[in-house]
C-alpha positions in Angstrom: 66.6 -32.1 -16.1 66.7 -32.8 -19.9 63.7 -35.2 -19.4 61.7 -32.5 -17.7 62.4 -30.0 -20.5 61.4 -32.6 -23.0 58.1 -33.4 -21.2 57.3 -29.7 -21.0 57.7 -29.2 -24.8 55.9 -32.5 -25.6 52.9 -31.4 -23.5 52.9 -28.1 -25.3 53.1 -29.8 -28.7 50.1 -32.0 -27.8 48.1 -29.0 -26.7 48.8 -27.1 -29.9 48.7 -29.9 -32.4 45.5 -30.1 -34.5 45.0 -33.6 -35.8 43.6 -33.7 -39.2 41.6 -36.5 -40.9 44.6 -38.1 -42.6 46.2 -41.5 -42.9 49.5 -40.5 -41.3 50.3 -43.0 -38.6 52.2 -40.4 -36.5 50.8 -37.0 -35.4 52.9 -33.9 -35.8 53.3 -33.8 -32.0 55.1 -37.2 -32.1 57.4 -36.0 -34.9 58.3 -32.9 -32.9 58.8 -35.0 -29.7 61.3 -37.3 -31.4 63.2 -34.3 -32.8 63.3 -32.6 -29.4 64.5 -35.8 -27.7 67.4 -36.0 -30.2 68.2 -32.3 -29.8 68.2 -32.3 -26.0 70.7 -35.2 -26.0 72.8 -33.8 -28.8 72.1 -36.9 -30.9 71.0 -37.6 -34.4 67.4 -38.3 -35.5 68.3 -41.9 -36.3 69.5 -42.3 -32.7 66.2 -41.0 -31.3 64.2 -43.4 -33.5 65.6 -46.4 -31.5 63.4 -47.3 -28.6 66.4 -48.5 -26.6 67.5 -44.8 -26.3 64.4 -43.6 -24.5 65.5 -44.9 -21.1 62.3 -46.0 -19.5 59.9 -43.6 -21.2 56.9 -45.5 -22.5 56.5 -43.6 -25.8 54.9 -46.3 -27.9 55.8 -47.0 -31.5 58.4 -44.6 -32.9 58.7 -43.4 -36.5 61.5 -44.5 -38.7 64.4 -42.2 -39.6 63.1 -41.9 -43.2 59.7 -40.9 -41.9 61.2 -38.3 -39.6 63.3 -36.9 -42.5 60.2 -36.5 -44.6 57.8 -35.3 -42.0 60.1 -32.7 -40.5 59.9 -30.9 -43.8 56.1 -31.0 -44.0 54.0 -27.9 -43.6 52.1 -29.4 -40.7 55.2 -30.0 -38.5 56.7 -26.7 -39.4 53.4 -25.0 -38.5 53.4 -26.8 -35.1 57.0 -25.7 -34.4 56.0 -22.1 -35.2 52.9 -22.3 -33.1 55.0 -23.6 -30.1 57.4 -20.7 -30.6 54.5 -18.1 -30.8 52.9 -19.6 -27.7 56.1 -19.2 -25.7 56.5 -15.7 -26.9 53.1 -14.7 -25.5 54.4 -15.6 -22.0 57.2 -13.1 -22.1 57.1 -9.5 -20.9 57.1 -6.6 -23.3 60.0 -4.2 -23.0 61.0 -0.9 -24.5 64.5 -2.0 -25.4 65.3 -4.6 -28.0 68.8 -5.7 -28.9 70.1 -6.8 -32.3 73.2 -9.0 -32.6 74.6 -12.2 -34.1 76.2 -15.3 -32.7 78.6 -17.4 -34.8 78.0 -21.1 -35.2 81.3 -22.4 -36.4 81.9 -25.9 -38.0 85.2 -27.6 -38.9 87.2 -26.0 -41.6 87.3 -29.2 -43.7 83.6 -29.6 -43.8 82.0 -30.5 -47.2 78.8 -28.6 -46.3 78.1 -26.3 -49.3 76.0 -24.0 -47.2 78.7 -23.3 -44.7 80.7 -20.2 -45.6 83.8 -18.5 -44.2 83.3 -15.2 -42.5 84.1 -13.1 -39.5 83.3 -14.6 -36.1 84.2 -12.7 -33.0 87.2 -10.8 -34.4 88.5 -13.9 -36.2 87.6 -15.8 -39.3 85.7 -19.1 -39.2 83.6 -21.3 -41.4 79.9 -22.1 -40.6 76.7 -20.2 -39.9 75.4 -17.3 -37.8 72.4 -16.9 -35.6 71.0 -13.4 -36.2 68.5 -12.2 -33.5 66.5 -9.3 -32.2 66.0 -10.1 -28.5 64.0 -8.2 -25.9 63.2 -9.2 -22.3 61.6 -12.5 -23.0 62.8 -16.1 -23.1 62.7 -16.2 -27.0 64.0 -13.7 -29.6 61.4 -11.5 -31.1 62.9 -12.3 -34.5 65.7 -14.6 -35.6 67.3 -16.2 -38.6 70.1 -18.6 -39.4 72.4 -17.7 -42.3 75.9 -18.3 -43.6 78.8 -17.0 -41.6 79.6 -14.4 -44.4 76.1 -12.9 -44.3 76.1 -9.2 -43.6 74.7 -8.4 -40.1 73.4 -5.1 -41.5 71.5 -6.9 -44.3 70.0 -9.4 -41.8 68.9 -6.6 -39.5 67.0 -5.1 -42.5 65.2 -8.4 -42.9 64.4 -8.9 -39.2 63.2 -5.4 -38.4 59.8 -5.8 -40.2 59.1 -8.8 -38.0 59.0 -6.9 -34.7 56.3 -4.7 -33.3 55.9 -2.3 -30.5 58.5 0.5 -30.8 61.2 1.7 -28.4 64.9 1.6 -28.5 66.8 -0.8 -30.7 70.3 -1.3 -29.2 73.3 -2.5 -31.3 77.0 -2.4 -31.5 79.0 -0.3 -33.9 78.6 -2.8 -36.7 75.1 -1.5 -37.2 76.1 2.2 -37.4 74.6 2.7 -40.9 72.4 5.5 -42.2 69.9 3.1 -43.8 69.4 1.1 -40.6 68.6 4.3 -38.7 66.0 5.2 -41.3 64.5 1.7 -41.4 64.3 1.5 -37.6 62.4 4.8 -37.5 59.9 3.5 -40.1 59.1 0.6 -37.7 58.8 2.7 -34.6 62.3 2.2 -33.2 65.2 4.5 -32.3 68.4 2.7 -33.2 71.2 3.4 -30.6 74.8 2.4 -31.5 78.3 3.7 -30.8 79.9 5.4 -33.7 81.9 3.1 -35.9 84.4 5.9 -36.7 84.0 8.3 -33.8 86.8 10.7 -35.0 85.6 11.1 -38.6 83.2 13.8 -39.8 79.7 12.6 -40.7 79.0 13.3 -44.4 75.9 15.3 -45.2 74.3 12.3 -46.9 74.6 10.3 -43.7 73.0 12.8 -41.4 69.7 11.2 -40.8 67.9 12.8 -37.8 67.7 9.4 -36.0 71.5 8.9 -36.4 72.2 12.4 -35.1 69.9 11.7 -32.2 71.8 8.4 -31.4 75.1 10.4 -31.3 73.5 12.9 -29.0 72.1 10.1 -26.8 75.4 8.2 -26.5 77.1 11.4 -25.3 74.8 11.6 -22.2 74.4 9.3 -19.2 71.1 7.9 -20.4 72.6 6.8 -23.7 75.6 5.3 -21.9 73.2 3.3 -19.8 71.4 2.0 -22.9 74.7 0.8 -24.4 75.5 -1.0 -21.1 72.1 -2.6 -21.2 73.0 -3.9 -24.7 75.5 -6.2 -22.9 72.5 -8.3 -21.8 72.5 -10.0 -25.2 75.9 -11.5 -24.4 74.4 -12.9 -21.2 71.5 -14.4 -23.3 74.0 -16.1 -25.6 76.0 -17.4 -22.6 72.8 -18.8 -21.0 71.7 -20.3 -24.3 74.9 -22.2 -24.6 75.4 -23.3 -21.0 72.2 -24.7 -19.7 71.7 -28.5 -19.9 70.7 -29.3 -23.5 71.8 -25.8 -24.6 73.2 -24.7 -28.0 76.6 -26.3 -27.9 78.9 -26.3 -31.0 77.0 -27.8 -33.9 77.3 -31.7 -33.9 78.7 -33.4 -37.0 75.2 -34.6 -38.0 73.8 -31.0 -38.2 74.8 -29.7 -41.6 73.1 -27.7 -44.4 71.2 -24.5 -43.5 67.7 -26.0 -43.2 68.9 -28.6 -40.6 71.0 -26.0 -38.7 67.9 -23.7 -38.6 65.7 -26.5 -37.3 68.4 -27.5 -34.7 68.7 -23.9 -33.5 64.9 -23.5 -33.2 64.7 -26.6 -31.0 67.5 -25.3 -28.9 65.6 -21.9 -28.5 62.4 -23.8 -27.5 64.4 -25.8 -24.9 65.9 -22.5 -23.6 62.5 -20.9 -23.3 61.2 -24.0 -21.5 64.2 -23.8 -19.1 63.4 -20.2 -18.2 59.7 -20.4 -18.1 59.4 -23.8 -16.4 62.6 -24.3 -14.3 63.2 -28.1 -13.9 62.7 -29.5 -10.4 64.4 -32.4 -8.7 61.1 -34.4 -8.4 60.7 -37.6 -10.5 59.1 -37.1 -13.9 56.2 -39.4 -15.1 56.5 -41.7 -18.1 55.1 -40.5 -21.4 51.8 -42.1 -22.3 
């Protein structure tokens, strides 16, 4: 199954890569393919650079670990990864309900990673990172970002909201019950719907934004209750993202520093989209040319 997911993304990378007149011995599609092969097997880039670990796939000459490290940071490879993500987003249905949430990505408490911070993770404290998403009905989030564990979910929502388009309902839990988020959501065409963080307290006059009052009115009716139940789909998304073959398991020891974690998460999201849009079959897969 992992091989079929790899081949699907490799074909997509080849189709979207635009070779330029340069002296680079490896195309951006090859660099992305080696990174995907490492990611789908939960291994390091150095492991994927060894031809012995390709198990019968005729891939040709492989780049070295140092070449991979340099090229993965290049603008051309980053642009190709973004193009792959954008292409898969166009294959997903548009919906009127988007969900904003965060998923902790914990690492060991004794890690020396200077980017990993201690923060709240699922009603507990942990050290590591968080994946912040706004997710709709498609296989990929409409917007996402990886930040330290102690990063505010409200602040990240403010950064992600300008990246989405369309309008509708933006569903969230009570952590996002803040007046400025209701105001920002309205500015981008969305009605934020959340449970009240302090349901028994009186709302101060300065926090009575019309969108916030409308959210309180909605959640007191059956339609609003149905919207909040629909928000539970984000938990199903996170569960699927972490449980399919090659999914987003706990971060391996070789995935540290925020840039590497973000790249690892992006590859996992691409694999998840491939898994949903192109379900692997039980038929044999061809060798890579």
